[in-house]
C-alpha positions, 0 to 999 in steps of 0.5 A, spaced: 924 928 645 930 930 641 936 925 642 940 931 643 936 933 649 936 926 651 944 926 650 944 932 654 940 930 660 944 923 661 951 927 661 948 932 666 946 926 671 953 923 670 956 930 672 952 931 678 953 923 680 961 925 680 960 931 683 956 928 689 961 922 689 956 917 687 960 912 683 956 909 677 957 902 674 961 901 668 956 900 663 953 907 664 959 910 660 958 905 654 957 909 648 953 905 642 960 903 639 962 900 646 956 896 646 957 893 639 962 887 641 958 886 648 956 878 647 951 874 651 955 875 657 952 881 658 945 879 656 943 880 663 944 888 663 939 888 656 934 883 659 933 886 666 933 893 662 939 896 666 941 902 663 939 909 661 932 911 661 929 918 659 922 920 659 917 926 658 911 921 659 908 924 653 908 931 655 913 934 650 915 938 656 921 934 659 923 940 664 916 940 668 914 933 667 920 928 666 925 924 669 932 921 667 934 915 670 939 909 670 937 902 672 944 899 675 941 893 678 935 889 677 932 882 676 927 878 672 920 880 673 917 873 672 921 871 678 925 865 674 930 861 678 936 862 673 943 863 676 943 871 674 936 872 678 936 878 683 930 879 688 932 887 688 933 893 683 937 899 684 936 906 680 939 913 680 935 919 678 936 926 677 930 931 679 930 938 677 926 943 681 919 943 680 920 937 675 914 932 676 914 925 676 906 924 675 902 920 680 903 913 680 903 906 684 906 899 683 902 893 684 907 889 686 914 893 687 916 896 694 921 901 694 925 906 698 926 913 695 932 916 697 935 923 697 942 922 695 944 929 694 943 936 692 936 940 694 930 937 697 926 932 694 918 932 695 914 926 695 906 927 695 902 921 697 896 918 697 893 911 699 890 907 693 882 905 693 880 898 691 878 901 684 885 905 683 883 912 685 886 916 690 883 915 697 881 920 702 884 916 708 889 917 713 895 911 712 902 910 715 909 910 711 916 909 714 920 915 713 928 913 715 925 907 719 920 911 723 912 910 722 909 917 720 902 918 719 900 921 712 893 925 711 891 924 703 896 928 699 901 929 704 907 932 702 914 928 705 920 933 704 927 929 704 933 932 705 940 929 703 940 922 706 933 921 708 928 916 705 921 914 705 918 907 703 912 906 698 909 899 699 905 897 693 898 901 691 901 907 694 900 913 689 906 918 689 909 923 685 915 927 686 919 933 684 925 937 687 923 943 691 923 950 688 930 954 690 933 948 693 937 945 687 937 939 683 936 932 687 940 926 685 935 921 687 936 914 689 931 908 689 932 901 692 926 896 691 924 889 689 924 887 682 922 893 677 918 891 671 916 898 667 912 894 662 907 891 667 907 894 674 906 901 673 899 904 674 899 912 673 893 916 675 892 919 668 894 916 662 901 917 660 906 915 655 912 911 659 917 911 654 918 917 649 918 918 641 925 920 639 927 925 634 933 923 632 936 930 631 943 927 633 947 921 634 946 917 641 952 918 646 949 912 650 943 907 649 937 907 652 934 901 655 929 902 649 934 902 644 937 895 646 
């Protein structure tokens, strides 16, 4: 991905969050220059990979396969009992119409995916088999606290304010429905670990190669 594109989509998430009345933490607005004097008192942000994350999953086509997100809160995946440890994570994402986050599950993480505002978010779901394929079995999920039955490949539509819970080993992909507008999507979960806890159905590159065609306006977690 080009750095100019990364800069642009981060700025767009900031603008949409402001329009929807969703307040971001202070570090979301820090420039690389703002980061320079931040000493060890801010290491929790760096070490838990809070901050900006933009990926096209190696597709070269961010518009149709990609995601921009901000991890606002997170703990340490190793479960260490340090004073700044947390048992939870929170993210905010901007999802474009028919922009797919590829099919994946998490080995350990339980998460709620939430429509925080905008269009309609669609999540397509399957149960994973023991050998990590998509199962053809029905299974149950929680949607806003209600148990629902899901056939394999069920599409769960979330309007603003609605959410769905994915337990570990629940394959899911998501996108904003065509004609409804971009979605400001939230995630509240147990601790996030992008290095070890993601299982994508197909081989993807979780973090992009970056062409530095202009200076970064915000650091990515991969820039720390």
